[in-house]
C-alpha positions in Angstrom: 80.8 144.4 88.5 77.7 142.9 86.5 77.4 140.4 89.2 76.7 143.2 91.8 74.5 145.1 89.4 72.0 142.1 89.0 71.4 141.8 92.8 68.4 143.1 94.8 68.9 146.6 96.0 69.1 145.7 99.7 71.7 143.1 99.1 73.6 145.3 96.7 73.6 147.9 99.5 75.1 145.5 101.8 77.9 144.7 99.4 78.6 148.1 98.7 79.0 148.8 102.4 81.0 145.5 103.2 83.7 145.7 100.4 85.1 149.2 100.9 84.8 148.8 104.9 86.7 145.5 104.7 89.6 146.9 102.4 89.9 150.0 104.7 89.9 147.5 107.8 92.8 145.5 106.1 94.8 148.5 105.4 94.3 149.7 109.2 95.4 146.2 110.4 98.5 146.2 108.0 99.4 149.8 109.4 98.9 148.7 112.9 101.1 145.8 112.7 103.8 148.1 111.0 103.5 150.6 114.0 101.8 153.4 111.7 99.0 154.0 114.4 101.7 155.2 116.9 102.0 158.8 117.4 105.8 158.9 118.2 107.5 161.8 116.4 104.4 163.7 115.8 104.2 167.3 117.2 100.8 168.9 117.6 100.4 172.5 117.0 97.9 173.0 119.9 97.7 172.4 123.5 95.6 169.4 124.0 95.2 169.6 127.8 91.6 168.4 128.6 91.7 168.8 132.4 93.7 165.8 133.4 92.0 163.3 131.0 94.0 161.5 128.5 91.8 161.8 125.5 88.1 162.9 124.6 85.5 160.2 124.3 86.4 158.4 121.1 83.6 156.1 120.5 83.1 157.9 117.2 86.4 157.3 115.5 87.2 156.3 111.9 88.3 152.9 113.1 85.0 152.4 114.9 83.1 153.6 112.0 85.0 150.9 109.8 84.0 148.1 112.4 80.4 149.1 112.4 80.1 149.3 108.7 82.0 146.0 108.2 79.8 144.3 110.9 76.8 145.8 109.3 77.6 144.8 105.7 79.0 141.4 106.3 75.8 140.5 108.6 73.5 141.6 106.0 75.2 139.6 103.4 75.3 136.5 105.5 71.9 136.5 106.6 70.1 137.8 103.4 68.7 134.5 102.3 68.0 133.1 105.9 65.9 136.1 107.1 63.2 137.0 104.7 61.9 140.0 106.8 64.0 142.8 105.6 63.4 145.0 108.5 64.4 142.2 110.9 67.6 141.7 108.8 68.6 145.5 108.8 67.9 145.4 112.5 70.2 142.6 113.2 72.7 144.0 110.9 72.7 147.2 112.9 72.8 145.4 116.2 75.9 143.4 115.1 77.7 146.5 113.7 77.1 148.4 117.1 78.3 145.3 118.9 81.4 145.2 117.0 82.0 148.9 117.6 81.5 148.6 121.3 83.7 145.4 121.3 86.6 146.9 119.6 86.2 150.4 121.4 86.4 148.3 124.7 89.6 146.4 123.6 91.2 149.9 122.4 90.4 151.6 125.8 91.7 148.6 127.9 94.8 148.4 125.8 95.6 152.2 126.3 95.2 151.4 130.1 97.4 148.5 130.1 100.3 150.6 128.3 100.3 153.1 131.3 
């Protein structure tokens, strides 16, 4: 951890965001390929009827948060030496993180629609 401790604070922040988000992303991916994201065999103790809709608006989920944090962190790390304006760098990292969240959210909803 001595390498990370010697970095500038903004770059260190990007690393502290990117590494855990990437590890959780890898775990989620492995669990998805193993079928652990399926809800077969799980019984809920409540009635989830939402007036005919399948599910609530799920843009804010753990999976989308991880996608955002991973895009934010790795974009900041990748462009840290290229973009000297730190506000522009943070703005770009936020934009890429948001784009990844919407991209993967869009793929999740279209995959659910195809399964029906």
